[in-house]
C-alpha positions in Angstrom: 65.2 129.9 155.2 65.0 133.5 154.5 62.8 135.5 152.1 63.5 133.0 149.4 61.1 130.6 151.0 58.5 133.1 152.0 56.4 133.3 148.9 56.3 130.6 146.2 59.5 128.6 145.6 59.4 125.5 147.7 62.4 123.8 146.1 65.7 124.7 144.4 67.7 122.9 141.8 71.0 121.6 143.0 73.8 119.8 141.1 77.0 117.9 141.9 79.8 118.0 139.4 81.9 114.8 138.9 85.4 115.2 137.4 88.6 113.2 136.7 91.0 116.1 137.4 94.7 116.1 136.5 97.8 118.2 137.0 96.9 121.0 134.5 95.0 123.7 136.3 93.8 125.5 133.2 92.6 122.3 131.6 90.7 121.4 134.8 89.0 124.8 134.9 88.0 124.5 131.3 86.4 121.1 131.9 84.8 122.4 135.1 83.3 125.4 133.3 81.6 123.2 130.7 80.1 121.0 133.5 78.9 124.0 135.6 77.4 125.5 132.5 75.6 122.3 131.8 74.2 122.2 135.3 73.1 125.9 135.2 71.4 125.5 131.8 69.6 122.5 133.3 68.1 124.6 136.0 70.5 124.3 138.9 70.4 127.1 141.5 73.4 125.7 143.3 76.3 123.8 141.8 79.0 122.0 143.8 82.4 121.0 142.5 84.5 118.1 143.8 87.5 118.1 146.1 90.7 119.0 144.3 88.7 120.0 141.2 91.4 122.4 140.2 94.4 120.1 140.7 95.0 116.4 141.3 98.4 115.0 140.6 101.0 112.6 141.9 103.2 115.4 143.3 101.6 116.2 146.6 103.8 119.3 147.0 102.3 120.9 143.9 99.3 122.2 145.9 101.7 123.9 148.3 103.5 125.7 145.4 100.2 126.9 143.9 98.5 127.9 147.1 96.4 131.1 147.0 95.8 133.7 149.6 92.2 134.2 150.8 90.3 136.4 148.4 93.0 136.5 145.8 94.1 134.1 143.0 93.3 132.5 139.7 91.0 129.8 141.1 89.1 132.1 143.4 88.6 134.6 140.7 87.4 131.8 138.4 84.9 130.6 141.0 83.5 134.1 141.5 83.3 134.7 137.8 81.4 131.4 137.1 78.9 132.1 140.0 78.2 135.6 138.7 78.1 134.6 135.0 75.4 132.0 135.5 73.7 133.7 138.5 74.1 130.6 140.7 75.4 129.6 144.1 78.8 127.8 143.7 80.6 125.5 146.1 84.2 125.6 145.0 85.0 122.0 145.8 88.4 122.5 147.4 91.5 124.5 146.5 94.8 125.0 148.3 94.9 128.1 150.5 98.1 129.3 152.2 98.6 128.5 155.9 101.1 129.8 158.4 102.7 126.4 158.7 105.8 125.9 156.5 105.2 123.4 153.7 101.4 123.0 154.4 98.2 124.5 153.0 94.6 124.4 154.0 92.3 122.3 151.9 89.6 124.9 151.5 86.0 124.9 150.3 84.5 128.3 149.4 80.8 129.1 148.8 80.0 131.9 146.4 76.7 133.8 146.0 75.1 134.4 142.5 76.7 137.9 142.7 80.1 136.3 142.8 80.7 137.1 146.5 82.5 134.7 148.7 80.1 134.1 151.6 81.6 131.1 153.4 84.9 129.4 153.9 85.5 125.9 155.4 89.0 124.4 155.9 88.9 120.6 155.9 89.0 119.5 159.5 89.8 115.8 159.4 92.9 114.8 157.4 92.8 111.5 155.6 95.2 108.7 156.4 95.0 105.2 154.8 97.5 102.4 154.3 97.1 99.2 152.4 99.3 96.9 150.4 98.7 99.0 147.3 97.9 102.5 148.6 99.3 104.9 151.1 97.9 108.3 152.0 98.7 110.9 154.7 97.2 114.3 154.1 98.9 115.7 157.2 102.2 115.8 155.3 101.1 118.8 153.2 97.8 119.9 154.6 97.0 121.9 157.8 93.7 121.0 159.5 90.9 123.4 160.0 89.5 124.3 163.4 85.7 124.2 163.4 82.4 123.7 161.7 80.9 126.1 159.2 77.2 126.6 158.4 76.2 129.2 155.8 72.9 130.8 156.5 71.7 131.8 153.0 68.4 132.8 151.3 68.3 129.3 149.9 68.6 127.6 153.3 71.1 126.6 155.9 74.1 124.9 154.2 76.6 122.8 156.2 80.0 122.5 154.7 82.3 119.5 154.9 85.0 117.7 152.8 85.6 114.1 152.0 87.1 112.3 155.0 84.9 114.5 157.3 82.1 112.2 156.3 83.3 109.5 158.7 82.9 111.8 161.7 79.2 112.2 162.6 79.9 114.5 165.5 81.0 117.2 163.0 77.5 117.2 161.5 75.7 117.1 164.8 77.7 120.2 165.8 76.2 122.1 162.8 72.7 122.0 164.3 69.7 121.8 162.0 70.7 122.3 158.4 68.8 121.9 155.1 71.7 120.7 152.9 75.1 119.2 153.7 77.8 119.5 151.0 80.5 116.9 150.8 83.0 117.6 148.0 85.2 114.5 147.8 87.9 112.5 146.2 87.3 109.1 147.9 89.7 106.4 146.9 88.2 103.5 144.9 88.9 101.1 147.7 87.3 103.1 150.6 84.6 104.4 148.3 83.4 101.0 147.1 83.2 99.9 150.7 81.7 102.8 152.6 80.8 105.9 150.4 77.1 105.3 149.9 76.5 104.0 153.4 78.1 107.0 155.0 76.3 109.5 152.8 72.9 107.9 153.5 73.7 107.8 157.2 74.5 111.5 157.4 71.3 112.3 155.6 69.1 110.1 157.8 70.6 111.2 161.2 70.5 114.9 160.3 67.2 114.7 158.4 68.6 116.8 155.5 69.7 116.6 151.9 73.3 115.6 151.3 75.0 116.6 148.0 78.3 114.9 147.3 80.3 115.9 144.2 83.3 113.6 143.7 86.3 112.7 141.7 85.6 109.6 139.7 87.8 107.5 137.5 91.5 106.9 136.6 93.5 110.1 136.8 96.7 110.9 134.8 98.7 110.2 137.9 97.4 106.7 138.0 95.2 107.3 141.1 91.8 105.8 140.9 88.9 107.5 142.6 85.5 106.0 143.4 83.2 108.7 141.9 79.5 107.9 142.4 78.6 111.6 143.0 75.1 111.6 144.5 72.2 113.4 146.0 70.6 111.8 149.0 67.3 113.0 150.5 66.3 113.4 154.2 64.8 109.9 154.3 68.1 108.4 153.2 67.0 107.6 149.6 69.5 108.1 146.8 67.8 110.6 144.5 70.4 110.5 141.8 73.9 109.1 141.3 76.6 108.9 138.6 79.1 106.1 138.0 82.8 106.6 137.2 82.6 109.1 134.3 82.8 112.9 134.2 79.3 114.4 134.4 76.6 116.1 136.4 74.2 114.8 139.0 71.0 116.9 139.2 68.2 117.0 141.7 65.9 119.2 143.9 66.2 120.4 147.5 62.5 120.1 148.3 61.5 122.0 151.5 58.2 120.2 151.6 60.0 116.9 151.9 62.3 118.3 154.6 59.3 119.4 156.7 57.3 116.2 156.1 60.2 114.0 157.2 61.0 116.1 160.3 57.3 116.3 161.3 56.6 112.6 160.9 59.8 111.5 162.7 60.9 114.4 165.1 64.3 113.0 165.8 66.0 116.4 165.7 63.6 117.5 168.5 64.1 114.4 170.5 67.9 114.8 170.9 69.1 114.3 174.4 72.9 114.7 174.0 
C-alpha cells in the first residue's frame, strides 16, 4: 500500500459520481466539474466518474467522430486539470480513444494522480450485447475490445480497473490478484440494472474481499435511453455502504484498510485459493 499507509492514515475518502449525460460534451464536463468539486470539498481523496460521462447520445457513431488519441484531447486535458486543481485521484469514467480498427474506438478508463498525471489506462474488455422486445445493444459495432487486466499500484492502494459489462465476468477480477479497491464505471440499462446490478457488485466485493466503487449513469437521457443508476460503494464483507437512486449526485464513503485486514484475517479466502 505504499508509504501512504506507513504512518497514520488508515482510510481514504472515495466518491462515485452519478450523472445523466447527454450529447453535449461541454455541458457534460460542466456538470461533472460541479459534482467532482462537491466530492472533493466533502473530503474525497479519489473520485470516479461514470462510463460515458462525457458523451451519451442516440448516435452511436458520435463517439467515433470525437475519439481522442492517448495523452491528447479536450477530455483528457480536462481530467488532468480537475485532478490537479483539487489535488485528488480521478478515475475518468470512460471516453472514446482512437483504435487502429476502422469505425471503432476503445472505451477507455484513465486514472489520474493528484498531480494531473495519467498513471493507468484500461480499455473495456467485454463488449455489451443485449436484445429484448424494447431494447437492442451491440457495442462491438463501434467499440474495439481491450486485451487484458489493469491494476494500478498507487500510494493509496492497489486499484483494479474495469468497466460496466465486465462486472459479469468474475474471472477478470480473479486475474487481478489481491486488490484493495475495484472501480466499475458503468451505464447499466434500467432493465439489466434492476435485475442484477447490486447482486453483481456485492458478489465481486465478497469474492475478492475488497471495496467496490461503482459510479453510474442514472436516469432518462436526452436520447430517451434509461439507465439504472444506483451508484454505490460496497465493502469487503459485501455490505452496501452508500447508494444513490436515479438522480445526479455523489456517493461518498471510506476505503478503510483496517476493515480490509479484519475481513481477510477472519476469513482467509484469498489465501485458500486452489485454482
